Structures are given as C-alpha cells and as structure tokens.
ZAVO-769869 format. One record per residue (C-alpha): chain; residue number from 0; x, y, z. Coordinates in Angstrom, 2 decimals. Example, Ala and Ser with C-alpha at 12.3 -4.5 7.8 and 13.67 -1.06 7.14 Angstrom:
residues 2
@chain = A, n = 0, x = 12.30, y = -4.50, z = 7.80 $
@chain = A, n = 1, x = 13.67, y = -1.06, z = 7.14 $
This chain:
residues 144
@chain = A, n = 0, x = -21.92, y = 13.79, z = 4.81 $
@chain = A, n = 1, x = -20.53, y = 10.41, z = 3.83 $
@chain = A, n = 2, x = -17.28, y = 10.59, z = 1.92 $
@chain = A, n = 3, x = -15.06, y = 8.16, z = 0.08 $
@chain = A, n = 4, x = -11.46, y = 8.03, z = 1.30 $
@chain = A, n = 5, x = -8.96, y = 7.59, z = -1.50 $
@chain = A, n = 6, x = -5.80, y = 5.72, z = -0.50 $
@chain = A, n = 7, x = -2.75, y = 5.41, z = -2.73 $
@chain = A, n = 8, x = -0.09, y = 2.75, z = -2.23 $
@chain = A, n = 9, x = 3.25, y = 1.84, z = -3.80 $
@chain = A, n = 10, x = 4.39, y = -1.61, z = -4.88 $
@chain = A, n = 11, x = 8.18, y = -1.46, z = -4.74 $
@chain = A, n = 12, x = 10.09, y = -4.61, z = -5.60 $
@chain = A, n = 13, x = 13.87, y = -4.65, z = -5.34 $
@chain = A, n = 14, x = 16.19, y = -7.67, z = -5.39 $
@chain = A, n = 15, x = 13.23, y = -10.08, z = -5.13 $
@chain = A, n = 16, x = 11.96, y = -8.27, z = -2.02 $
@chain = A, n = 17, x = 8.84, y = -6.15, z = -1.61 $
@chain = A, n = 18, x = 8.57, y = -3.05, z = 0.57 $
@chain = A, n = 19, x = 5.90, y = -3.46, z = 3.25 $
@chain = A, n = 20, x = 4.70, y = -1.43, z = 6.23 $
@chain = A, n = 21, x = 3.39, y = -3.11, z = 9.37 $
@chain = A, n = 22, x = 0.55, y = -1.45, z = 11.28 $
@chain = A, n = 23, x = -0.32, y = -2.21, z = 14.87 $
@chain = A, n = 24, x = -3.81, y = -1.48, z = 16.24 $
@chain = A, n = 25, x = -4.34, y = -2.68, z = 19.81 $
@chain = A, n = 26, x = -3.04, y = -6.27, z = 19.73 $
@chain = A, n = 27, x = -3.52, y = -6.71, z = 15.98 $
@chain = A, n = 28, x = -0.58, y = -6.49, z = 13.54 $
@chain = A, n = 29, x = -0.88, y = -6.59, z = 9.76 $
@chain = A, n = 30, x = 1.09, y = -5.58, z = 6.66 $
@chain = A, n = 31, x = 0.24, y = -3.15, z = 3.87 $
@chain = A, n = 32, x = 1.91, y = -1.68, z = 0.85 $
@chain = A, n = 33, x = 3.14, y = 1.75, z = 1.98 $
@chain = A, n = 34, x = 0.94, y = 4.72, z = 1.21 $
@chain = A, n = 35, x = -1.97, y = 6.66, z = 2.59 $
@chain = A, n = 36, x = -4.84, y = 9.06, z = 2.03 $
@chain = A, n = 37, x = -4.87, y = 11.83, z = -0.51 $
@chain = A, n = 38, x = -5.23, y = 15.27, z = 1.03 $
@chain = A, n = 39, x = -7.62, y = 17.83, z = -0.47 $
@chain = A, n = 40, x = -6.00, y = 19.64, z = -3.42 $
@chain = A, n = 41, x = -3.22, y = 17.06, z = -3.76 $
@chain = A, n = 42, x = -2.65, y = 14.97, z = -6.88 $
@chain = A, n = 43, x = -2.54, y = 11.19, z = -6.65 $
@chain = A, n = 44, x = 1.16, y = 11.15, z = -7.52 $
@chain = A, n = 45, x = 2.07, y = 13.91, z = -5.06 $
@chain = A, n = 46, x = 0.14, y = 12.12, z = -2.31 $
@chain = A, n = 47, x = 1.96, y = 8.85, z = -2.95 $
@chain = A, n = 48, x = 5.36, y = 10.53, z = -2.92 $
@chain = A, n = 49, x = 4.51, y = 12.38, z = 0.31 $
@chain = A, n = 50, x = 3.20, y = 9.27, z = 2.04 $
@chain = A, n = 51, x = 6.29, y = 7.24, z = 1.13 $
@chain = A, n = 52, x = 8.59, y = 9.86, z = 2.59 $
@chain = A, n = 53, x = 6.45, y = 10.10, z = 5.75 $
@chain = A, n = 54, x = 6.16, y = 6.33, z = 6.28 $
@chain = A, n = 55, x = 9.47, y = 5.01, z = 4.93 $
@chain = A, n = 56, x = 11.90, y = 7.90, z = 4.44 $
@chain = A, n = 57, x = 12.20, y = 6.92, z = 0.75 $
@chain = A, n = 58, x = 11.80, y = 9.10, z = -2.32 $
@chain = A, n = 59, x = 10.13, y = 7.39, z = -5.27 $
@chain = A, n = 60, x = 9.34, y = 7.61, z = -8.96 $
@chain = A, n = 61, x = 5.77, y = 6.48, z = -9.54 $
@chain = A, n = 62, x = 5.08, y = 4.07, z = -12.40 $
@chain = A, n = 63, x = 1.93, y = 2.55, z = -13.82 $
@chain = A, n = 64, x = -1.33, y = 1.88, z = -12.01 $
@chain = A, n = 65, x = -1.37, y = -1.86, z = -11.27 $
@chain = A, n = 66, x = -4.70, y = -2.40, z = -9.54 $
@chain = A, n = 67, x = -7.67, y = -0.77, z = -7.85 $
@chain = A, n = 68, x = -9.90, y = -2.08, z = -5.08 $
@chain = A, n = 69, x = -12.76, y = -0.88, z = -2.93 $
@chain = A, n = 70, x = -12.92, y = -1.51, z = 0.81 $
@chain = A, n = 71, x = -16.48, y = -1.28, z = 2.12 $
@chain = A, n = 72, x = -17.38, y = -3.05, z = 5.37 $
@chain = A, n = 73, x = -20.74, y = -4.79, z = 5.65 $
@chain = A, n = 74, x = -22.11, y = -2.09, z = 7.95 $
@chain = A, n = 75, x = -21.12, y = 0.59, z = 5.39 $
@chain = A, n = 76, x = -19.53, y = 2.78, z = 8.07 $
@chain = A, n = 77, x = -16.76, y = 3.76, z = 5.64 $
@chain = A, n = 78, x = -15.64, y = 3.43, z = 2.03 $
@chain = A, n = 79, x = -12.02, y = 3.40, z = 0.87 $
@chain = A, n = 80, x = -10.92, y = 3.40, z = -2.76 $
@chain = A, n = 81, x = -7.41, y = 1.92, z = -3.00 $
@chain = A, n = 82, x = -5.13, y = 2.79, z = -5.94 $
@chain = A, n = 83, x = -1.97, y = 0.68, z = -6.20 $
@chain = A, n = 84, x = 0.97, y = 1.87, z = -8.30 $
@chain = A, n = 85, x = 4.31, y = 0.36, z = -9.12 $
@chain = A, n = 86, x = 7.18, y = 2.57, z = -7.97 $
@chain = A, n = 87, x = 10.96, y = 2.67, z = -7.80 $
@chain = A, n = 88, x = 13.16, y = 4.10, z = -5.06 $
@chain = A, n = 89, x = 15.09, y = 7.17, z = -6.23 $
@chain = A, n = 90, x = 16.56, y = 8.39, z = -2.94 $
@chain = A, n = 91, x = 16.27, y = 8.65, z = 0.80 $
@chain = A, n = 92, x = 17.09, y = 6.18, z = 3.54 $
@chain = A, n = 93, x = 14.75, y = 3.45, z = 4.79 $
@chain = A, n = 94, x = 13.39, y = 4.42, z = 8.20 $
@chain = A, n = 95, x = 10.08, y = 3.94, z = 9.97 $
@chain = A, n = 96, x = 7.88, y = 7.03, z = 10.11 $
@chain = A, n = 97, x = 6.72, y = 8.45, z = 13.43 $
@chain = A, n = 98, x = 2.96, y = 7.77, z = 13.20 $
@chain = A, n = 99, x = 1.81, y = 5.80, z = 16.23 $
@chain = A, n = 100, x = 0.16, y = 3.09, z = 14.11 $
@chain = A, n = 101, x = 3.42, y = 2.27, z = 12.28 $
@chain = A, n = 102, x = 5.19, y = -0.75, z = 13.74 $
@chain = A, n = 103, x = 7.77, y = -1.80, z = 11.10 $
@chain = A, n = 104, x = 8.99, y = -1.07, z = 7.59 $
@chain = A, n = 105, x = 11.08, y = -3.54, z = 5.65 $
@chain = A, n = 106, x = 11.82, y = -5.18, z = 2.35 $
@chain = A, n = 107, x = 10.42, y = -8.71, z = 2.69 $
@chain = A, n = 108, x = 11.37, y = -11.65, z = 0.48 $
@chain = A, n = 109, x = 8.56, y = -12.11, z = -2.05 $
@chain = A, n = 110, x = 8.56, y = -15.85, z = -1.28 $
@chain = A, n = 111, x = 7.33, y = -15.02, z = 2.25 $
@chain = A, n = 112, x = 4.19, y = -13.16, z = 1.19 $
@chain = A, n = 113, x = 2.03, y = -16.18, z = 2.04 $
@chain = A, n = 114, x = 3.18, y = -15.97, z = 5.66 $
@chain = A, n = 115, x = 1.97, y = -12.38, z = 6.09 $
@chain = A, n = 116, x = -1.38, y = -10.95, z = 7.10 $
@chain = A, n = 117, x = -1.89, y = -8.33, z = 4.36 $
@chain = A, n = 118, x = -4.66, y = -5.73, z = 4.12 $
@chain = A, n = 119, x = -6.55, y = -5.06, z = 2.03 $
@chain = A, n = 120, x = -7.01, y = -8.67, z = 0.95 $
@chain = A, n = 121, x = -4.79, y = -8.53, z = -2.16 $
@chain = A, n = 122, x = -2.26, y = -11.28, z = -1.42 $
@chain = A, n = 123, x = -3.07, y = -13.50, z = -4.43 $
@chain = A, n = 124, x = -3.22, y = -10.57, z = -6.84 $
@chain = A, n = 125, x = 0.02, y = -9.19, z = -5.45 $
@chain = A, n = 126, x = 1.75, y = -12.53, z = -6.08 $
@chain = A, n = 127, x = 0.28, y = -12.64, z = -9.59 $
@chain = A, n = 128, x = 1.56, y = -9.12, z = -10.32 $
@chain = A, n = 129, x = 5.02, y = -9.99, z = -8.97 $
@chain = A, n = 130, x = 5.15, y = -13.08, z = -11.21 $
@chain = A, n = 131, x = 3.83, y = -11.48, z = -14.40 $
@chain = A, n = 132, x = 4.47, y = -7.74, z = -14.11 $
@chain = A, n = 133, x = 1.03, y = -7.21, z = -15.64 $
@chain = A, n = 134, x = -1.53, y = -4.78, z = -14.19 $
@chain = A, n = 135, x = -4.69, y = -6.51, z = -13.00 $
@chain = A, n = 136, x = -7.23, y = -3.68, z = -13.16 $
@chain = A, n = 137, x = -10.19, y = -3.56, z = -10.80 $
@chain = A, n = 138, x = -10.18, y = -6.22, z = -8.06 $
@chain = A, n = 139, x = -13.62, y = -5.56, z = -6.59 $
@chain = A, n = 140, x = -14.38, y = -5.05, z = -2.91 $
@chain = A, n = 141, x = -11.62, y = -6.35, z = -0.63 $
@chain = A, n = 142, x = -12.87, y = -5.56, z = 2.89 $
@chain = A, n = 143, x = -13.99, y = -9.10, z = 3.65 $
C-alpha cells in the first residue's frame, strides 16, 4: 500500500543565524531544516519536539506553521508532505544526533543561505520568510 510520509521541520533563527542539519548520503551532502517523520499515534508538535532532541539535542517551543510543500519524484516512488514551523530553543545543548545520515548541525549565518545546497528546494521561500516573518502557505511540489 502506498503511503504518504509526513515530515515536520523547525525553522529556528537566533542572532541572525538559522539552525540547519547536514545529511550525507554516499558522496552527497546537503542541508535541511531539522526535523523528521511523524510516528503513528504522535501529534505533529510532539513529533517535531522529539526529532529536534534526537537530531540536535535542543528542546523547543513550536510556533506557527510557516509553509507546506509536497515532495513527489517524477517516478512517483514516494510522497512526502513537509510541514515547516517556526520554533524557539527553550533548553538543551547543541549536539549532533547519532543517526548515520547526520553529518553536521550548526547555526549558519542567514546571509550564507545562498551558498548551501538545501532540500527540499525551499531556499528562496526560506529567505523570504527570514526577511518578512510572514508565513507563505503552500509552496507546491518541491522535489525537482
């Protein structure tokens, strides 16, 4: 049975820096907003808080929903619904989680976003949100 994966992610901006996670798959490295899949029976907010602790060691307060995107490859072998929330750090200590795919976690100067490979393809919308603070709603499909 085909299923839709729901991924939640946190946009945390502090001192003009944004929290990003770097994944490494084979020889490919790319950045994402920290987060992950919702587990069965888990609320969106609980999933986001759990994922942030697992990936970054940070405890968060979740704010408003800032944008939503689909990720559907051309061959339709999977479908991910991404929900992006603003969040603030409330505790914990920044440290990289122990999942094999995780390569780095850091607060990156927002002026350096253009230099990063970011997935899903939300770089322009992320910069717009950082500049305006306004939610952008549905962004469409961002696999390609």
